[in-house]
VOMI-785140 format. One line per 2 residues: number of its first residue (from 1); their letters; for each residue z, y, x of C-alpha. Coordinates in pm, whole numbers. Example, Ala and Ser with C-alpha at 12.3 -4.5 7.8 and 13.67 -1.06 7.14 Angstrom:
residues 2
1) AS) 780:-450:1230; 714:-106:1367
This chain:
residues 715
1) MR) 6831:-7339:7438; 6680:-6998:7505
3) KK) 6443:-7168:7813; 6319:-7440:7538
5) VI) 6232:-7138:7296; 6035:-6965:7565
7) IW) 5847:-7264:7691; 5770:-7349:7325
9) GL) 5651:-6975:7260; 5427:-7009:7569
11) AV) 5316:-7330:7461; 5215:-7174:7139
13) CL) 5060:-6889:7285; 4843:-7090:7515
15) FL) 4752:-7323:7245; 4643:-7024:7026
17) LV) 4445:-6863:7331; 4270:-7221:7395
19) ST) 4187:-7253:7028; 4055:-6908:7024
21) GI) 3860:-6935:7318; 3723:-7243:7190
23) YL) 3651:-7096:6873; 3483:-6797:7027
25) SS) 3289:-7001:7251; 3146:-7205:6951
27) VI) 3050:-6884:6779; 2887:-6748:7080
29) IG) 2727:-7074:7185; 2609:-7147:6807
31) AA) 2449:-6819:6769; 2265:-6792:7082
33) AI) 2111:-7111:7015; 1988:-7013:6682
35) DE) 1628:-6880:6762; 1508:-6803:6431
37) KK) 1132:-6837:6514; 1221:-7229:6522
39) LV) 1299:-7192:6191; 950:-7093:6101
41) LN) 800:-7429:5977; 437:-7549:6051
43) ET) 270:-7506:5734; -61:-7635:5603
45) TE) -350:-7377:5577; -589:-7408:5282
47) LF) -959:-7338:5228; -1066:-7227:4877
49) NK) -1406:-7099:4746; -1417:-6792:4520
51) NG) -1375:-7021:4231; -1013:-7085:4360
53) EK) -1133:-7462:4423; -945:-7626:4709
55) LA) -1187:-7725:4976; -1010:-7833:5312
57) QL) -679:-7850:5467; -595:-7784:5816
59) YV) -273:-7883:5940; -36:-8034:6217
61) ED) 234:-8106:6001; 102:-8130:5641
63) RE) 343:-7885:5503; 382:-7650:5192
65) TV) 684:-7464:5165; 857:-7408:4849
67) DI) 1135:-7161:4755; 1486:-7322:4693
69) DD) 1479:-7138:4344; 1180:-7355:4248
71) IP) 1326:-7668:4310; 1480:-7839:4008
73) KH) 1851:-7891:4010; 1819:-8279:3985
75) VK) 1585:-8270:4283; 1862:-8095:4500
77) QA) 2139:-8325:4337; 1974:-8636:4466
79) FI) 1954:-8516:4825; 2295:-8376:4852
81) AI) 2437:-8677:4687; 2294:-8917:4911
83) ED) 2291:-8708:5239; 2598:-8440:5202
85) VR) 2780:-8465:4903; 3046:-8190:5001
87) FY) 2748:-7970:5128; 2875:-7674:4919
89) DH) 3240:-7717:5035; 3230:-7766:5415
91) QG) 3141:-7478:5679; 2857:-7709:5855
93) ID) 3054:-8004:5942; 3232:-8256:5741
95) PR) 3564:-8377:5914; 3562:-8694:5678
97) AV) 3237:-8799:5781; 3278:-8718:6142
99) IR) 3588:-8940:6152; 3439:-9223:5960
101) AL) 3116:-9212:6195; 3354:-9213:6504
103) YR) 3558:-9495:6385; 3231:-9701:6347
105) DI) 3104:-9567:6674; 3424:-9693:6842
107) LA) 3399:-10026:6693; 3066:-10078:6786
109) GS) 3082:-9920:7130; 2808:-9664:7135
111) MV) 2680:-9386:6912; 2541:-9587:6560
113) EG) 2626:-9348:6304; 2567:-8975:6319
115) GS) 2813:-8850:6016; 2578:-8551:6020
117) TI) 2575:-8306:5718; 2283:-8120:5607
119) TQ) 2351:-7820:5808; 2385:-8059:6113
121) QL) 2059:-8242:6038; 1871:-7881:6014
123) AK) 2060:-7805:6334; 1918:-8118:6516
125) NA) 1556:-8104:6388; 1493:-7744:6420
127) FL) 1675:-7693:6776; 1756:-7999:6965
129) TN) 1615:-8340:7048; 1678:-8694:6907
131) DK) 1870:-8827:7186; 2219:-8948:7103
133) TF) 2488:-8820:7375; 2822:-8674:7282
135) FR) 2685:-8349:7445; 2394:-8320:7213
137) KT) 2602:-8409:6932; 2835:-8114:7033
139) KE) 2553:-7850:7056; 2456:-7989:6683
141) VL) 2799:-7908:6557; 2832:-7570:6724
143) IA) 2480:-7471:6595; 2537:-7615:6228
145) MG) 2860:-7397:6271; 2628:-7074:6364
147) IE) 2388:-7173:6088; 2616:-7149:5833
149) RK) 2768:-6818:5947; 2397:-6663:5926
151) FS) 2242:-6825:5615; 2376:-6899:5276
153) KD) 2400:-7264:5134; 2079:-7234:4932
155) EI) 1900:-7096:5210; 2033:-7354:5444
157) LG) 1927:-7642:5162; 1598:-7484:5141
159) LY) 1498:-7493:5503; 1634:-7848:5514
161) LN) 1389:-7970:5214; 1100:-7806:5349
163) QI) 1147:-7939:5694; 1231:-8302:5685
165) YF) 945:-8565:5730; 852:-8821:5442
167) GN) 627:-9052:5593; 236:-9089:5583
169) GA) 188:-8721:5722; 422:-8531:5480
171) YG) 621:-8287:5564; 857:-8083:5313
173) IA) 935:-8181:4957; 622:-8019:4840
175) SA) 378:-8222:5030; 595:-8535:4967
177) AE) 576:-8467:4583; 196:-8425:4581
179) LY) 149:-8733:4822; 359:-8982:4634
181) FN) 320:-8848:4279; 57:-8603:4275
183) KS) 282:-8374:4108; 418:-8025:4213
185) VQ) 810:-8027:4290; 877:-7868:3966
187) EL) 728:-8189:3774; 946:-8437:3956
189) TV) 1145:-8683:3729; 1518:-8769:3840
191) DE) 1391:-9110:3938; 1110:-8976:4159
193) AA) 1346:-8722:4305; 1585:-9005:4397
195) LL) 1293:-9185:4562; 1188:-8905:4774
197) AG) 1570:-8875:4868; 1564:-9196:4985
199) IP) 1269:-9190:5226; 1395:-8952:5525
201) KA) 1634:-9177:5666; 1360:-9410:5766
203) PS) 991:-9323:5632; 826:-9618:5735
205) HY) 1071:-9852:5613; 1159:-9696:5258
207) SP) 777:-9609:5180; 705:-9722:4836
209) VA) 348:-9810:4942; 424:-9987:5234
211) SP) 762:-10156:5119; 807:-10114:4721
213) DR) 1082:-10370:4729; 1307:-10179:5015
215) SV) 1184:-9837:4808; 1311:-9961:4472
217) KR) 1650:-10057:4642; 1687:-9759:4804
219) RN) 1626:-9522:4518; 1858:-9718:4312
221) TV) 2134:-9664:4547; 2055:-9297:4560
223) LA) 2079:-9310:4174; 2396:-9515:4170
225) VM) 2539:-9219:4411; 2450:-8962:4182
227) ER) 2625:-9154:3925; 2917:-9170:4123
229) NG) 2930:-8803:4192; 2879:-8701:3846
231) FL) 2503:-8592:3837; 2411:-8877:3605
233) SA) 2551:-9053:3307; 2572:-9454:3336
235) EE) 2306:-9474:3057; 2084:-9222:3284
237) TI) 2116:-9429:3583; 2023:-9776:3429
239) MY) 1724:-9596:3243; 1611:-9452:3593
241) QG) 1664:-9762:3783; 1419:-9935:3590
243) KT) 1130:-9728:3670; 853:-9833:3874
245) VP) 719:-9687:4183; 400:-9557:4300
247) DS) 154:-9798:4468; -93:-9556:4634
249) LH) -103:-9236:4809; -287:-8932:4680
251) QE) -393:-8811:5023; -656:-8548:5058
253) EN) -887:-8602:5347; -1145:-8330:5453
255) NQ) -1477:-8401:5347; -1708:-8480:5619
257) AY) -1992:-8235:5457; -1756:-7970:5536
259) FT) -1683:-8013:5912; -1948:-7754:6042
261) YI) -1799:-7477:5788; -1467:-7548:5918
263) DM) -1515:-7514:6274; -1712:-7189:6191
265) VL) -1408:-7043:6003; -1184:-7133:6290
267) DE) -1425:-6964:6527; -1460:-6655:6332
269) AE) -1070:-6633:6253; -1026:-6613:6612
271) KK) -1315:-6389:6712; -1258:-6150:6410
273) YN) -880:-6153:6336; -736:-6261:6647
275) IT) -576:-6561:6509; -625:-6891:6693
277) SE) -705:-7228:6575; -331:-7353:6665
279) QI) -210:-7051:6461; -429:-7181:6185
281) YR) -319:-7523:6187; 48:-7436:6183
283) GG) 90:-7107:6009; 16:-7206:5633
285) YD) -280:-6941:5557; -496:-6934:5259
287) IV) -818:-6873:5337; -1111:-6793:5075
289) VP) -1452:-6863:5187; -1800:-6797:5021
291) LN) -1924:-7140:5030; -2126:-7293:4762
293) KE) -1986:-7625:4722; -2295:-7810:4565
295) MQ) -2522:-7682:4835; -2271:-7778:5116
297) EA) -2243:-8126:4992; -2637:-8175:4905
299) SH) -2726:-8072:5258; -2489:-8304:5412
301) QL) -2597:-8603:5208; -3007:-8493:5238
303) FQ) -2928:-8498:5614; -2860:-8848:5634
305) QD) -3170:-8980:5481; -3429:-9052:5705
307) EY) -3705:-9015:5458; -3688:-8611:5506
309) FP) -3729:-8652:5878; -4072:-8750:6066
311) EG) -4138:-9127:6081; -4042:-9281:6405
313) AA) -3819:-8993:6517; -3518:-9201:6558
315) GT) -3208:-8989:6656; -3365:-8661:6534
317) EA) -3151:-8385:6479; -3128:-8090:6218
319) AF) -2941:-7754:6175; -2923:-7567:5834
321) IM) -2773:-7238:5735; -2768:-7034:5428
323) MD) -2628:-6699:5324; -2611:-6457:5038
325) HR) -2811:-6185:5181; -2646:-5911:4985
327) SG) -2300:-5971:5078; -2364:-6163:5416
329) GV) -2138:-6471:5306; -2254:-6794:5450
331) IA) -2272:-7024:5150; -2375:-7340:5340
333) VQ) -2421:-7487:5685; -2469:-7796:5893
335) GG) -2451:-7826:6262; -2609:-8145:6280
337) RE) -2678:-8489:6085; -2377:-8651:6220
339) YV) -2160:-8333:6323; -1858:-8411:6507
341) RR) -1558:-8156:6465; -1561:-7896:6774
343) GL) -1892:-8063:6865; -2224:-7939:6938
345) NR) -2307:-7687:6673; -2670:-7664:6632
347) VQ) -2684:-7399:6396; -2578:-7173:6698
349) VK) -2822:-7352:6982; -3114:-7119:7070
351) RQ) -3472:-7274:7029; -3816:-7174:7055
353) PG) -3883:-7030:6696; -4266:-7049:6729
355) SA) -4433:-6878:6442; -4138:-6816:6248
357) MK) -4103:-6507:6491; -4425:-6360:6365
359) PL) -4278:-6155:6078; -4009:-6008:6311
361) AV) -4196:-5955:6635; -4537:-5854:6492
363) YA) -4585:-5780:6107; -4264:-5606:6019
365) PA) -4260:-5352:6300; -4636:-5311:6275
367) LE) -4599:-5194:5897; -4304:-4969:6023
369) TG) -4556:-4769:6262; -4702:-4669:5937
371) KY) -5065:-4732:6107; -5099:-5055:5950
373) HP) -5069:-5187:5578; -5098:-5543:5447
375) YS) -5481:-5514:5400; -5521:-5363:5769
377) LL) -5775:-5568:5970; -5692:-5729:6284
379) KD) -5933:-5909:6558; -5926:-6291:6500
381) EK) -6113:-6341:6817; -6043:-6590:7153
383) MN) -5950:-6291:7380; -5818:-6346:7745
385) YN) -5504:-6081:7815; -5501:-6117:8203
387) GY) -5477:-6490:8202; -5331:-6533:7871
389) SP) -5557:-6668:7625; -5402:-6752:7290
391) RN) -5594:-6980:7026; -5557:-7068:6660
393) YN) -5434:-7423:6585; -5751:-7515:6388
395) DT) -5959:-7338:6665; -6127:-7156:6391
397) YR) -6212:-6765:6425; -6324:-6516:6159
399) GE) -6387:-6216:6386; -6186:-6012:6136
401) IT) -5877:-6092:5922; -5642:-5904:5691
403) MV) -5271:-5885:5783; -5189:-6072:5453
405) DA) -5428:-6363:5552; -5338:-6376:5918
407) LT) -4969:-6440:5802; -5054:-6668:5536
409) ES) -5267:-6908:5759; -5030:-6839:6062
411) TN) -5337:-6706:6278; -5229:-6690:6631
413) TA) -5509:-6472:6787; -5425:-6184:6531
415) AV) -5088:-6182:6552; -5132:-6165:6952
417) WL) -5388:-5863:6912; -5137:-5669:6689
419) YD) -4845:-5738:6890; -5060:-5612:7188
421) HI) -5107:-5267:7022; -4736:-5230:6912
423) RT) -4500:-5368:7208; -4278:-5096:7213
425) ES) -4216:-5046:6866; -4155:-5427:6815
427) DA) -3878:-5429:7089; -3707:-5136:6932
429) WL) -3730:-5289:6569; -3616:-5630:6708
431) KS) -3315:-5456:6842; -3224:-5299:6538
433) VG) -3194:-5636:6358; -2952:-5764:6656
435) LH) -3226:-5943:6840; -3208:-5850:7193
437) VK) -3529:-6027:7341; -3538:-6033:7710
439) DN) -3903:-6138:7724; -4207:-5882:7734
441) GL) -4512:-6118:7770; -4731:-6163:7475
443) AV) -4615:-6485:7402; -4337:-6341:7216
445) AL) -4561:-6274:6941; -4591:-6647:6863
447) GG) -4223:-6728:6961; -4245:-6837:7320
449) LS) -3932:-6708:7444; -3773:-6784:7735
451) EG) -3399:-6829:7584; -3502:-6855:7216
453) LS) -3302:-6779:6905; -3062:-6971:6708
455) PM) -3084:-7052:6312; -2804:-6830:6252
457) EL) -2961:-6575:6429; -3307:-6621:6261
459) TG) -3125:-6625:5914; -2960:-6281:5986
461) AY) -3263:-6115:6112; -3469:-6215:5805
463) TA) -3225:-6039:5572; -3413:-5717:5652
465) FS) -3699:-5870:5408; -3506:-6036:5145
467) NL) -3232:-5741:5120; -3523:-5493:5087
469) GN) -3490:-5335:5442; -3079:-5369:5464
471) QV) -3017:-5635:5737; -2685:-5785:5711
473) DP) -2505:-6019:5952; -2349:-6366:5810
475) YF) -1975:-6415:5785; -1749:-6712:5687
477) IE) -1417:-6571:5577; -1407:-6377:5246
479) SI) -1025:-6289:5291; -741:-6457:5466
481) TD) -367:-6454:5372; -52:-6559:5544
483) RN) 209:-6762:5423; 399:-6443:5269
485) GN) 85:-6347:5046; -9:-6038:5281
487) II) -391:-6019:5308; -456:-5994:5691
489) GK) -812:-6004:5709; -1102:-5925:5451
491) AN) -1490:-5965:5505; -1648:-5595:5556
493) PE) -1991:-5681:5668; -2206:-5402:5844
495) IR) -2516:-5343:5637; -2796:-5156:5841
497) KV) -3105:-5002:5702; -3360:-5121:5933
499) MS) -3689:-5070:5739; -3822:-4902:5444
501) SQ) -3780:-5081:5096; -4174:-5042:5048
503) NA) -4248:-5217:5364; -3970:-5494:5307
505) WY) -4110:-5556:4962; -4485:-5599:5137
507) MI) -4309:-5859:5370; -4139:-6033:5074
509) RM) -4485:-6047:4892; -4678:-6157:5224
511) LE) -4412:-6434:5285; -4417:-6562:4905
513) NV) -4807:-6608:4979; -4720:-6842:5267
515) VK) -4519:-7047:5039; -4771:-7038:4747
517) HG) -5062:-7097:4992; -5020:-7118:5329
519) TG) -4839:-7297:5590; -4503:-7313:5393
521) SA) -4650:-7492:5094; -4536:-7844:5184
523) GS) -4299:-7970:4911; -4190:-7793:4599
525) TA) -3891:-7616:4433; -3809:-7434:4100
527) YP) -3636:-7162:4309; -3884:-6861:4368
529) LA) -3910:-6880:4755; -4063:-6683:5046
531) GK) -4059:-6768:5404; -4238:-6873:5735
533) TG) -4274:-7169:5914; -4272:-7238:6298
535) TT) -4360:-7496:6530; -4355:-7543:6891
537) SF) -4566:-7758:7095; -4439:-8015:7349
539) SE) -4696:-7982:7641; -4613:-8326:7788
541) VE) -4751:-8497:7513; -5066:-8432:7333
543) GG) -5007:-8328:6937; -4624:-8376:7021
545) TR) -4399:-8105:6857; -4078:-7961:7034
547) DA) -3920:-7769:6746; -4006:-7751:6378
549) WF) -3856:-7455:6159; -3872:-7308:5809
551) VG) -3716:-6987:5764; -3731:-6824:5407
553) FT) -3517:-6685:5120; -3497:-6666:4748
555) PE) -3358:-6344:4549; -3043:-6447:4640
557) WT) -3004:-6641:4960; -3174:-6654:5298
559) GA) -3163:-6938:5533; -3338:-7131:5816
561) LW) -3376:-7513:5877; -3459:-7637:6229
563) MG) -3555:-8017:6331; -3589:-8141:6689
565) YD) -3416:-8327:6946; -3123:-8213:7155
567) KT) -3352:-8256:7459; -3720:-8310:7404
569) TA) -3869:-8582:7649; -4183:-8800:7681
571) DQ) -3955:-9086:7505; -3848:-8842:7193
573) YL) -4040:-8563:7040; -4144:-8480:6705
575) QA) -4472:-8628:6597; -4502:-8396:6296
577) GS) -4443:-8014:6230; -4302:-7770:6016
579) SF) -4381:-7946:5676; -4082:-8171:5705
581) PT) -3809:-7887:5763; -3996:-7698:5479
583) KL) -3959:-7990:5226; -3623:-8034:5326
585) LK) -3498:-7690:5283; -3662:-7694:4932
587) EI) -3493:-8041:4831; -3132:-7886:4931
589) LN) -3241:-7600:4706; -3348:-7844:4427
591) KT) -3010:-8035:4450; -2805:-7693:4389
593) PQ) -2787:-7579:4047; -2914:-7217:4007
595) PE) -2619:-6974:3983; -2549:-6775:3675
597) NS) -2772:-6459:3635; -3004:-6590:3911
599) RS) -3348:-6421:3914; -3669:-6636:3830
601) RF) -3881:-6400:4071; -3855:-6153:4290
603) RK) -3797:-5823:4134; -3966:-5533:4259
605) PE) -3773:-5208:4292; -3899:-4916:4061
607) DV) -3945:-4679:4355; -4196:-4917:4560
609) QD) -4551:-5009:4498; -4611:-5377:4450
611) LE) -4888:-5567:4676; -5192:-5550:4509
613) AP) -5403:-5882:4502; -5710:-5869:4739
615) VK) -6013:-5690:4635; -6295:-5975:4598
617) VE) -6632:-5789:4716; -6969:-5970:4579
619) KI) -7316:-5918:4710; -7545:-5685:4486
621) DD) -7894:-5799:4478; -8021:-5666:4143
623) LS) -8006:-5287:4176; -8307:-5125:3987
625) AS) -8404:-4786:3945; -8575:-4586:3674
627) LS) -8691:-4213:3563; -8615:-3979:3263
629) LK) -8723:-3658:3201; -8464:-3375:3230
631) GG) -8678:-3082:3155; -8824:-2798:3366
633) GL) -9021:-3015:3556; -8728:-3239:3703
635) FN) -8656:-3569:3648; -8339:-3795:3627
637) VH) -8316:-4130:3850; -8096:-4411:3673
639) LS) -7948:-4651:3900; -7817:-4986:3759
641) WT) -7681:-5292:3878; -7403:-5574:3796
643) PN) -7089:-5456:3934; -6852:-5686:4090
645) QD) -6579:-5834:3855; -6304:-5676:4070
647) ER) -6304:-5322:3906; -6132:-5173:4229
649) VI) -6466:-5223:4405; -6612:-4886:4506
651) YR) -6990:-4854:4533; -7138:-4613:4781
653) IY) -7476:-4482:4671; -7736:-4442:4961
655) EV) -8073:-4263:4936; -8323:-4446:5176
657) DN) -8618:-4225:5354; -8835:-4379:5622
659) GK) -8575:-4632:5702; -8279:-4405:5724
661) SN) -7980:-4402:5469; -7786:-4108:5345
663) EI) -7468:-4150:5127; -7501:-3916:4826
665) AK) -7230:-4038:4592; -6974:-4317:4527
667) VE) -6868:-4471:4210; -6605:-4741:4113
669) GT) -6571:-4999:3836; -6913:-4932:3708
671) GK) -7273:-5048:3755; -7446:-4722:3663
673) YV) -7531:-4373:3855; -7763:-4095:3757
675) IE) -7933:-3894:4037; -8010:-3540:3850
677) GV) -8307:-3323:3909; -8525:-3501:4161
679) NL) -8871:-3397:4201; -9130:-3635:4079
681) FR) -9360:-3586:4376; -9060:-3635:4655
683) LR) -8923:-3967:4503; -8688:-4181:4747
685) EY) -8563:-4561:4760; -8222:-4627:4691
687) MV) -7921:-4894:4789; -7587:-4964:4676
689) VP) -7313:-5089:4919; -6994:-5218:4778
691) YN) -6675:-5079:4978; -6321:-5240:4994
693) PQ) -6053:-4992:4952; -5805:-5206:5090
695) TE) -5948:-5301:5426; -6149:-4991:5425
697) QE) -6457:-5195:5489; -6803:-5222:5355
699) GQ) -6989:-5526:5218; -7314:-5618:5243
701) PS) -7594:-5376:5109; -7781:-5445:4814
703) NV) -8168:-5483:4786; -8325:-5149:4803
705) AD) -8495:-5035:4482; -8787:-4767:4474
707) VT) -8834:-4556:4175; -9199:-4549:4036
709) VG) -9388:-4290:3799; -9451:-4581:3590
711) SL) -9076:-4652:3513; -9091:-4314:3309
713) FG) -9317:-4496:3060; -9144:-4815:3075
715) S) -9424:-4984:3281
């Protein structure tokens, strides 16, 4: 008897030891398998503009997580009723469900029913594969038990509801509510919650859009189970079972017009904030961008219309960018006419800028030297610079031309002549606006560069003019917030003072003149606009064009538009120049509503001098001279002439004696002058020469007037 007691005692101890070992093993294995990083769900990243409008979604799994406390009670009940009615009672596994599933598996001779609790499903989805093996099932049970020890029931239910797949690309209850009902989770009715609860078992089979009959039947089953477990009354169940199901999906597809912008946001996120594209697609970020929705969509739409491109130029490409030059935020960008995601982005491709380079390489640095002003005279002649002989496009030469006119008319010879005098200063100034030009030949003045410049680079550089001497680089991300609401990145553009406000204002006025009267006059727009055209020749075909540009700005925005081919050949080249990009950029502006408080003109700062209109000097041919008695044997000579209409003209008075002239006085804005105290016996002849104070140049001399004694008596 005693021996039997000892044996039974040892058996009990062994059983307890084995049970304890199994339990401890399950705890250790379950805990070790729980990598909490795997419970961090992929979540949809969304792009918004500053007005809070959602512009695009980026995701691997379309999911928006929602806190369990924000999910209505009846939604939770629907899922618990159909998936795991004893969820709040068990510790991760439901013995009754396991026995039932095991019985059915034995009858079928294979694994046909899982008997999984919500916790087990979470364990399987987060940590395991979908293969149906007894070993995998054992791991599932152990992990489920570990999850139950680590998290509360509500936390487990929240993780489950945010994780499960509902078909048609929707992951999680929030995305499913929006996809099928265009509602938030909080707005779901009981019948809608029951329909969603019935989908995860077989998403494609129970989709209300693909299979409405099966979907209704499955939903009604869920409602019946809810009634059986006391979540609904019989009357409520009958009412909800009579509801219809949705017949369409509320899917949001990213607008093709935004493709370039999205890609540039991804590039900037990685370069500036060290967030990879994969992290963006999985991380559930909220990204605010400075995009102008109307301009972005208008530019894409107009890019598709052949009428804005040269005739016969099939396959012509284009690129466009526009930014807010005060903040640096890019408001619109198109990398091509049929841009493909992650494809060739022509906004970043370097091209020959042509005459769009002249303001940057020649005229702005010339003004900054202090040796030149807008009405300085430049040589406009055919000249040979050690084998380099620039020509004007119309083969017309004035000899001398003001800077204002040279820029307006895009005169090549004057630009090269001036650049030859300021090469060192030009190179330093270009570097200050972020343009590191490797070339040092005179062709730089005309945009002849070995590497070229991209539309994005030109746009950034032109902000030195539009922003009154303050150059700012473009950016795409205003702010980026992670899924927990933490701001992890915010735009902080560097603004550099690169030229005086006075000279920047001169550039604005001169470039405004280009649009009003010069090479940028093609097309029309209600926006105040300043800018410069650029055209580069394709030497293999007479009259052919390789690149056509317009780079310009309004009081608020600065941008560039390029046209051409990705590869110019004898079979594909432009047969027209800069008039087409000029007209297209103006039309994009026309399709964009003017923002509130936008300016109807460029406003001159109070501390700068405006650019005066050019002084007009006309020839004087009616100079006359007469005498009047002064007294004491002396006389006065009265000179008179018809003055120029421009009152700014200065008149230099010359005394002529034996063919030699000597300046004796000058007057401004009048056609009269009196020479006092002349000797009647030593009378001279006189001449008036108009003088232009802007160009510091004399006009043609007047007729020579002599003084006779007879004039004293009026004869």
